[in-house]
N, C-alpha and C positions, 0 to 999 in steps of 0.2 A: 909518420902517422901509422898507428897500429892497425892491423887488419880488423875488420868488423866481424862480429859473430864467430869468434874463434871458438872452436870445439876441440878439446883435448883428444888426441888419438893415441892409441897404443898399437903398434904393429902386431899382427896376429901371430906371426911366425918367429919373431925375434924379441929381444928385450929393448930394442931401439925405440925411443920415445920421440915423436914428432910434436913440437910444441903447439901447432895450430894447423888448421886447414881452412881454405876459402870455401864458401858455399858453392854448390854446383852452379855452373854457368847459367842454367835456366832459372835459378833462384836469385841471381845477382840483379841488382837494380839496373834498369834500362833508362839511359839519359840521352836525350836529343841535344846536340850542340850545334848552334848556328852562328857562324862568324864568316866574314868575307876574307879573312886572313888565313891562308893555308897553314902557316907556321903555328898560329894559335890553335887551330883545329888539331894539328898533329900533337902539340903539347898536351891539349886536353885529353885526347885519346890515350896518350901514353900515361899520363897521371891517373886518369880514371881507371884504366886497365890495371895499373899497379895497385890501386886501392880496391879492386874487386868490383868495379862498376863497368857494365857494358855501355860503351859509347857509340852512338850513331851520329856521324858528323857530316854536315853539309854547309856549303857556302851559298846555296840557292834557296831563296825564300819560298818559292813555289814547291820545291821538293820538301822543304821543312814542313810546310802546311799539310802536304799530302801524308807525310810520315806521322805528323802529330795527330791527324784525324784517323789514322788506320792502325797505329801500333799502341800496345798497352804500356805507355811511358810512365816512369816513376817521377821524372823531373825533366825540365827543359832549361837549357842555358842559352842565352841570347846575347849577342853584341847589340849595341845601340845603332851605331853608324854602319849601314850596309847599302849597297847600290840600289837594290830593288825597293826595299821598304826599310823604315827604321824599326828597331827592335820592339818598340812599344806598339806600333801599328800591327806588326806581326803577332805579338802577344795577344792583342785584342782579337785578332782573327782566330787565333787558336782557342782563346777563352770561349768563343761561341760553340766550340765542339767539346772542349775539355775544361770545364769551369773550375775544377778543383786541383788540377795537376800543378805542383809547385813550379814556378818559373823564376829564374834568377837572371838578372841582367849582369853580365860580366863585361864591363866597359870602362874605358878611360875617359869617356866623353862627359861633358857637363850635361846632366840629365834634367828634364823638366821636373818641376816640383811635384807634379801629380803622378810620377812614375810608380810609386808604391800603391797607387790605386789599381794598377794593372798587374804588376809583377809581385811576387812574394818577398823577394829580397833583392838587394843590390850589393854586388861585390866589385870594388874597383880593381881593374886589371893590375894595378900597382901592388895590390895585396898578395898576388900570386895564385898559382893554380892549386896549391895545397890548401889554401884558405878557401878557395872555391869548392874543392872536394869536401871539406868539412861542412860547408854551407849546404851542399847537396845532401849529405848524410843527415844533417839536422832537419832539412826540409822534408825529406822522405819519411823520417821517423816522427815528424810532427803530427799533432792531433787532427789537423784538417786535411791530411793527404788522402785523396781518393782519385785514382787514375781514371 
């Protein structure tokens, strides 16, 4: 996956050309990831960081709700099956505070037919984390995004 917002750079003191640069960290999208599997959270953090996305990861639904209501998030990625709440119930609670932030269910579970009434998109875990990263970028750049 190619980095987003690539800006050509020319080094000021030499003729060396750098083909691109990532945006400053403060300008990078901020995504909250919620999953009860630590290996999935670690994978998402690694992939998102490599793609220029800042990831805040948690397995705790209460912590996720607190972060979602207090941070300027660009998107939220949720698993469906979690011990405290299912992903759709958590998404509904977050929607009460952040009605327009894109939410993506990243799950291998069989989902209820009305899942897209609550979340913006569904990405099956079998499609992989890079597909999820593409979906996050598309959701952030979409016309209805407003944190």
